[in-house]
Structure formats: C-alpha cells, structure tokens
TIKEDREN-684320 format. One record per residue (C-alpha): residue number from 0; residue in one letter; x, y, z. Coordinates in steps of 0.5 Angstrom, whole numbers, padded with zeros to 4 digits. Each point is the difference from the previous one (the first is absolute). Layout:
N
<NUM,'A',<X,Y,Z>>;
...
//
This chain:
183
<0,'M',<-0089,-0112,-0081>>;
<1,'K',<0007,0001,-0002>>;
<2,'F',<-0002,0007,-0002>>;
<3,'L',<-0004,0001,0007>>;
<4,'G',<0007,-0002,0004>>;
<5,'I',<0004,0005,-0004>>;
<6,'F',<-0005,0005,0001>>;
<7,'I',<0000,-0001,0008>>;
<8,'L',<0007,0000,0000>>;
<9,'A',<0000,0006,-0004>>;
<10,'V',<-0004,0004,0005>>;
<11,'I',<0004,-0003,0006>>;
<12,'L',<0006,0002,-0003>>;
<13,'S',<-0003,0007,-0001>>;
<14,'T',<-0002,0001,0007>>;
<15,'V',<0006,-0003,0003>>;
<16,'S',<0004,0005,-0005>>;
<17,'G',<-0004,0006,0002>>;
<18,'Q',<0001,-0002,0007>>;
<19,'T',<0007,-0001,-0001>>;
<20,'T',<0000,0007,-0003>>;
<21,'S',<-0004,0003,0006>>;
<22,'F',<0005,-0003,0005>>;
<23,'K',<0006,0003,-0004>>;
<24,'D',<-0003,0007,0000>>;
<25,'K',<-0002,-0001,0008>>;
<26,'V',<0007,-0002,0001>>;
<27,'E',<0003,0006,-0004>>;
<28,'D',<-0005,0004,0004>>;
<29,'L',<0003,-0003,0007>>;
<30,'K',<0007,0001,-0002>>;
<31,'R',<-0001,0008,-0002>>;
<32,'A',<-0004,0001,0007>>;
<33,'F',<0005,-0004,0004>>;
<34,'G',<0006,0005,-0004>>;
<35,'A',<-0004,0006,0002>>;
<36,'V',<0000,-0002,0007>>;
<37,'L',<0007,-0002,0000>>;
<38,'D',<0002,0007,-0003>>;
<39,'D',<-0004,0003,0005>>;
<40,'T',<0003,-0004,0006>>;
<41,'S',<0007,0001,-0003>>;
<42,'A',<-0002,0008,0000>>;
<43,'E',<-0002,0000,0007>>;
<44,'I',<0006,-0004,0002>>;
<45,'A',<0005,0005,-0003>>;
<46,'G',<-0004,0006,0003>>;
<47,'L',<0000,-0003,0007>>;
<48,'T',<0007,-0002,-0001>>;
<49,'A',<0002,0007,-0002>>;
<50,'Q',<-0004,0003,0006>>;
<51,'L',<0004,-0005,0005>>;
<52,'Q',<0006,0002,-0003>>;
<53,'E',<-0002,0008,0001>>;
<54,'M',<-0002,-0002,0007>>;
<55,'K',<0007,-0003,0001>>;
<56,'E',<0003,0006,-0002>>;
<57,'E',<-0004,0005,0004>>;
<58,'R',<0001,-0005,0006>>;
<59,'A',<0008,0001,-0001>>;
<60,'E',<0000,0007,-0001>>;
<61,'L',<-0005,0001,0007>>;
<62,'D',<0005,-0005,0003>>;
<63,'R',<0006,0004,-0002>>;
<64,'A',<-0003,0007,0002>>;
<65,'H',<-0002,-0003,0007>>;
<66,'A',<0007,-0002,0001>>;
<67,'W',<0003,0007,-0002>>;
<68,'Q',<-0005,0003,0005>>;
<69,'A',<0002,-0005,0005>>;
<70,'L',<0007,0002,-0001>>;
<71,'H',<-0001,0007,0000>>;
<72,'M',<-0004,0000,0007>>;
<73,'A',<0006,-0004,0003>>;
<74,'A',<0004,0006,-0002>>;
<75,'A',<-0005,0005,0003>>;
<76,'A',<0001,-0004,0006>>;
<77,'A',<0007,-0001,0000>>;
<78,'C',<0000,0008,-0001>>;
<79,'R',<-0004,0001,0006>>;
<80,'G',<0004,-0004,0004>>;
<81,'S',<0007,0003,-0003>>;
<82,'T',<-0002,0007,0002>>;
<83,'A',<0002,0003,0007>>;
<84,'S',<-0007,0004,0000>>;
<85,'G',<-0004,-0005,-0004>>;
<86,'G',<-0001,0005,-0005>>;
<87,'T',<-0001,0007,0001>>;
<88,'G',<-0004,0006,-0003>>;
<89,'P',<-0007,0002,-0002>>;
<90,'W',<0000,-0004,-0006>>;
<91,'G',<0000,-0007,-0001>>;
<92,'N',<0007,-0003,-0001>>;
<93,'A',<0003,-0004,-0007>>;
<94,'V',<0003,-0006,-0001>>;
<95,'L',<0004,0000,-0007>>;
<96,'A',<0003,-0005,-0004>>;
<97,'K',<0008,0001,0001>>;
<98,'E',<0004,0001,-0007>>;
<99,'N',<0006,-0005,0001>>;
<100,'T',<0005,0006,-0002>>;
<101,'R',<-0003,0006,0004>>;
<102,'S',<0000,0001,0008>>;
<103,'C',<-0007,0001,0003>>;
<104,'N',<0002,0007,0001>>;
<105,'Q',<0000,0001,-0007>>;
<106,'V',<-0006,-0004,-0002>>;
<107,'C',<-0004,0003,0006>>;
<108,'G',<0003,0007,-0002>>;
<109,'A',<-0003,0000,-0007>>;
<110,'T',<-0007,0000,0003>>;
<111,'V',<-0005,0004,0005>>;
<112,'F',<0002,-0006,0005>>;
<113,'S',<0007,0003,0000>>;
<114,'R',<0003,-0002,0007>>;
<115,'C',<0003,-0007,0000>>;
<116,'D',<-0002,-0004,0007>>;
<117,'A',<0003,-0007,-0002>>;
<118,'D',<0003,-0004,-0006>>;
<119,'I',<-0003,-0007,0001>>;
<120,'S',<0001,-0006,-0003>>;
<121,'I',<-0005,-0006,0001>>;
<122,'S',<-0001,-0007,-0003>>;
<123,'G',<-0004,-0006,0002>>;
<124,'Y',<-0001,-0007,-0001>>;
<125,'T',<-0006,-0003,-0003>>;
<126,'G',<-0005,-0005,0004>>;
<127,'Q',<-0002,-0001,0007>>;
<128,'A',<0005,0000,0006>>;
<129,'T',<0000,-0007,0002>>;
<130,'S',<0005,0001,0006>>;
<131,'Y',<0001,0006,0005>>;
<132,'T',<0008,-0001,-0002>>;
<133,'Q',<-0001,0001,-0007>>;
<134,'R',<0002,0006,-0004>>;
<135,'L',<-0005,0003,-0003>>;
<136,'G',<0003,0007,-0003>>;
<137,'H',<0006,0004,0000>>;
<138,'F',<0000,0008,0001>>;
<139,'Y',<0006,0005,0000>>;
<140,'N',<0000,0008,0001>>;
<141,'Y',<0005,0003,-0004>>;
<142,'G',<-0001,0007,0002>>;
<143,'C',<-0002,0006,-0004>>;
<144,'G',<0007,0003,-0003>>;
<145,'T',<0003,-0006,-0004>>;
<146,'P',<-0003,-0004,-0006>>;
<147,'G',<0002,-0006,0004>>;
<148,'N',<0000,-0007,-0003>>;
<149,'T',<-0001,0002,-0008>>;
<150,'H',<-0002,-0007,-0002>>;
<151,'V',<-0005,0001,-0006>>;
<152,'L',<-0004,-0006,0003>>;
<153,'F',<-0002,0005,0006>>;
<154,'D',<-0004,0005,-0004>>;
<155,'E',<-0007,-0002,-0001>>;
<156,'V',<-0001,0005,-0006>>;
<157,'K',<0005,-0004,-0004>>;
<158,'A',<-0003,-0007,0002>>;
<159,'G',<-0004,-0004,-0004>>;
<160,'K',<-0007,0000,0001>>;
<161,'D',<0000,-0007,0003>>;
<162,'D',<0007,0001,0004>>;
<163,'V',<-0005,0001,0007>>;
<164,'F',<-0001,-0007,0000>>;
<165,'K',<0007,-0002,0001>>;
<166,'D',<0004,0000,0006>>;
<167,'I',<0008,-0001,0002>>;
<168,'S',<-0001,-0008,-0002>>;
<169,'T',<-0003,0002,-0007>>;
<170,'G',<0004,0006,-0002>>;
<171,'N',<-0002,0006,0003>>;
<172,'W',<0003,0003,0006>>;
<173,'F',<-0003,0006,0003>>;
<174,'Y',<-0004,0006,-0002>>;
<175,'R',<0002,0007,0002>>;
<176,'F',<-0004,0006,0002>>;
<177,'C',<0001,0007,0003>>;
<178,'C',<-0004,0002,0006>>;
<179,'C',<-0002,0008,-0002>>;
<180,'R',<-0004,0005,0003>>;
<181,'R',<-0002,0008,-0001>>;
<182,'P',<0005,0004,0004>>;
//
C-alpha cells in the first residue's frame, strides 16, 4: 500500500511538474508575443511622432511663406496708392525689396523696371483690430533719390526668416520697398 501511495504521488508530481513546465513555456511565449507587440507599437509611435514633427515644420514654413506674401501684397497696394498715376506703361509694375544703403533710384535702375515711382516703408501690428482708434500699422514714403532710413532692420533681404512675425513691440519696425516701373 505504501508502494501504491508513492506511485500515485509520483504520477501526480509528474503531471503537476509537466503542467508547470507547460505553464512556464506559455508564459515565455506570451512574454515574447507581448514584446513583439510592444516593439511594433513603439516603432509605430516613433513613426507617427516623426510625421507630426514634419507636419509642424511644413506648417511653420507655409505660415512663414504666407506672412511674407501678405507683406508683399501690402507693399504692392502701398505702391499703387503712392504713385500719382497708379503705375503706367504697357507692362506690369514691380515692387522690389529696398536695400537699406541704396536709394530706390539705384535699386530700380539696376533692373528692367528702371523708373522709381516711390520708396515706401510699411509696418503692421499682429492680431485683429479691437477698436476704431487702434493703430494697426505705419507707413512712410521717403522719395526715390536718397537711401532714407538706412537701419538694417528695414531691409527684408537681410532679415531673419521669422522676422516677418515681429512688429514694433517685438523687435522689428518697418520693411522698405521700391515701387518701380519700366520707362
């Protein structure tokens, strides 16, 4: 009887031991599977994070390009309003960036749009107007014959790429442009 008890105990231990080994194997399989899912998920997250960063950079570049375009359109409007005739001739007129150390006669004269009609300087504040007495921007017309204010901050070509987002309160004053036409 003692032998039978030992035999039954040995069978039970063998079965439990086999199940324990089987459970350990299953746990290891689950760890490997979870590790693979975790690696795949981490790779996906890294890819999405990189994609979001790229989209943010593209958006910033597009915002920057639109800001410069808006400034150039404002300069074209200022040129249109600054010329007695509104611009004449059979060709489209030109707005050129004004180099801070040269006159617009010199800037225009170096191109096929060799006639200067005006030297304008414009600046605008960011944000929407909140009252009818709020100052939204500034302008000057220096005339074509002199360099006028030669401060380097007035020169768009020498400006930093994000300077278009600055206004008088954040470190930039005006940008200057030459209103040029073909003779």
